[in-house]
C-alpha positions in Angstrom: 63.4 -9.2 -20.7 61.3 -8.1 -17.8 58.5 -6.8 -18.2 57.2 -3.2 -17.6 55.7 -3.3 -14.9 58.2 -5.2 -12.9 60.5 -2.4 -13.8 57.8 0.1 -12.6 57.4 -1.8 -9.1 60.4 -2.2 -8.1 61.4 1.5 -8.0 57.9 2.0 -6.3 59.5 -0.6 -3.9 62.8 1.4 -3.4 61.1 4.4 -3.2 58.4 3.9 -0.9 61.0 1.6 1.2 59.6 -1.9 0.2 56.8 -2.2 0.4 53.2 -0.8 -1.6 50.2 -0.1 -0.4 46.9 0.9 -2.0 46.6 4.2 -1.1 50.4 5.6 -2.5 50.6 8.7 -4.4 51.9 7.2 -7.5 51.0 4.1 -9.3 52.5 1.6 -11.6 50.2 3.2 -14.6 52.1 6.8 -13.6 55.8 5.4 -13.2 55.7 3.3 -16.8 54.8 6.7 -18.4 58.2 8.1 -16.4 59.7 5.3 -17.6 59.1 5.2 -20.8 59.8 9.1 -20.9 63.3 8.3 -20.1 64.0 5.3 -22.1 62.8 8.1 -25.5 66.0 10.0 -24.2 68.3 7.1 -23.6 67.2 6.3 -27.1 68.7 9.4 -28.4 71.5 9.9 -26.7 72.5 6.3 -27.6 72.3 6.9 -31.5 74.2 10.4 -31.0 76.8 9.1 -28.8 77.0 6.2 -31.1 77.1 8.4 -34.3 80.3 10.5 -32.4 81.8 7.4 -32.0 80.7 5.9 -35.6 79.2 2.8 -33.6 76.6 2.4 -36.0 73.1 2.6 -35.3 71.1 2.2 -31.6 71.4 -0.7 -29.7 69.3 -3.5 -30.9 67.3 -4.0 -27.0 65.4 -0.8 -28.0 63.7 -2.5 -30.6 60.3 -4.7 -31.4 58.6 -6.8 -34.2 55.3 -5.5 -36.5 53.5 -7.2 -37.8 50.9 -5.2 -40.2 48.8 -5.3 -42.7 49.6 -4.0 -46.5 47.2 -1.6 -47.7 46.7 -0.2 -51.1 46.7 3.0 -51.9 44.4 3.5 -55.3 45.3 7.1 -56.0 48.7 7.3 -55.5 49.1 3.8 -56.9 51.5 2.8 -54.0 51.5 0.5 -51.3 51.5 0.9 -47.6 51.5 0.1 -44.2 50.4 2.3 -40.7 52.4 1.8 -38.2 50.3 1.6 -35.2 52.7 3.2 -32.6 55.0 6.3 -33.5 58.0 5.5 -34.8 61.3 7.0 -33.3 62.5 10.3 -34.8 65.8 9.6 -35.3 68.7 10.1 -38.4 69.1 8.6 -41.6 65.5 7.4 -40.5 67.3 4.8 -37.5 64.5 4.2 -35.7 63.3 1.5 -39.1 65.7 -0.9 -38.5 64.1 -3.8 -41.0 61.6 -3.9 -43.8 59.9 -7.6 -45.5 57.3 -9.7 -46.0 56.7 -12.4 -43.7 59.0 -15.1 -43.9 61.4 -13.7 -45.6 63.6 -11.5 -44.6 66.0 -12.6 -47.0 64.5 -10.2 -49.2 64.5 -7.2 -46.9 63.3 -4.0 -48.7 66.0 -1.2 -48.7 65.7 2.3 -47.3 64.4 5.2 -49.4 65.7 8.5 -47.7 62.2 10.3 -47.3 61.2 12.7 -50.9 64.1 11.1 -53.3 61.3 10.9 -56.2 60.3 14.4 -55.8 63.6 15.7 -55.3 65.9 14.1 -57.7 63.2 12.2 -60.3 65.7 10.4 -62.4 66.1 8.8 -59.8 63.0 6.4 -60.0 64.3 4.9 -63.6 67.5 3.3 -61.7 65.6 1.8 -59.0 63.1 0.3 -60.8 62.2 -3.2 -59.6 64.7 -2.9 -56.2 61.4 -3.5 -53.7 61.9 -0.4 -51.1 60.4 1.4 -47.8 59.9 4.9 -47.1 58.9 7.1 -43.9 56.3 8.9 -45.1 55.8 10.0 -41.3 55.8 8.9 -37.9 52.8 6.5 -38.5 53.2 5.9 -42.4 55.8 3.9 -45.0 55.5 3.5 -48.2 56.4 0.8 -50.0 57.7 0.8 -53.4 57.7 -1.2 -56.7 55.0 -3.5 -55.2 51.9 -3.9 -56.8 48.0 -4.5 -55.1 47.5 -7.8 -53.7 51.4 -8.8 -55.0 52.1 -10.5 -51.4 48.4 -12.2 -50.7 47.6 -12.3 -47.2 50.8 -12.1 -46.2 51.7 -9.4 -43.6 55.0 -6.8 -43.6 57.5 -6.9 -40.7 58.4 -4.1 -39.7 61.3 -3.8 -36.8 61.1 -0.9 -35.1 61.8 1.7 -32.2 58.6 3.1 -30.6 58.2 6.4 -28.7 55.9 8.4 -27.2 54.0 5.6 -25.6 49.7 6.0 -25.5 49.4 5.8 -21.5 47.1 2.8 -22.1 50.1 1.0 -22.9 50.1 -2.6 -21.3 51.8 -3.2 -18.6 52.6 -7.0 -19.6 55.0 -4.9 -22.7 58.5 -6.3 -22.0 61.1 -3.3 -20.7 62.6 -2.8 -24.2 66.0 -1.3 -23.2 70.1 -3.0 -22.7 70.4 -4.2 -19.4 73.3 -1.4 -18.7 70.5 1.2 -18.9 68.3 0.3 -16.1 70.0 1.8 -13.5 70.6 5.1 -15.4 66.4 5.1 -16.0 65.9 3.3 -12.4 68.0 6.2 -10.6 66.6 9.3 -13.1 62.4 7.9 -12.4 63.2 8.1 -8.7 65.0 11.6 -8.6 61.7 12.7 -10.7 59.2 11.0 -7.9 61.6 12.9 -5.5 63.1 10.3 -3.9 66.3 11.1 -1.6 68.3 9.3 0.3 70.8 10.8 3.2 74.7 9.7 3.3 74.2 7.3 5.8 70.9 6.0 5.1 71.7 2.9 3.4 68.6 0.9 3.3 67.4 3.1 0.1 64.0 3.4 1.9 63.2 7.3 1.2 63.2 8.0 4.8 65.9 10.1 6.9 67.6 9.4 9.6 66.1 9.7 13.5 
């Protein structure tokens, strides 16, 4: 899987006709931001298409694995993890792929729909003892039926789809899109940049024929 920087560079090379200069109007960073925006759009389109065709959730290539510290909310007596990036807001929390304790993927937490216990209090009794995660908001996962310090120093592994990437995101990050979608993202970004190619110009160098 190539990096965000490599993909951004390939787009700029097309736009500027195969050579990059220091005084170029568009930079790797500005193109990377556009790539992430188009990726976010594709994630939503991919999910809705698969839901319409009963094909399941988003493509696995969109997901990134995070190792996060488990914290304790003493006021509400519940464990939680703070997500370092914004998780994709998708139906049925499809932006989260898996949640489990480090080195124990076989005992994954199950999803608890948001506010289940508030809306249906009786469910708390039936689900007692079952390890569950609840997406409180785009940056917080609650971990139900856990105890303070229960997992020692082990971290929580969260496999999720990150969106709305911070502009300071490392360009060395993997691209994280299915290979078949790279062309769509490339073409969309080039269109946003104002790239044009005349019908008789096959060099893809953004320069009109004389």
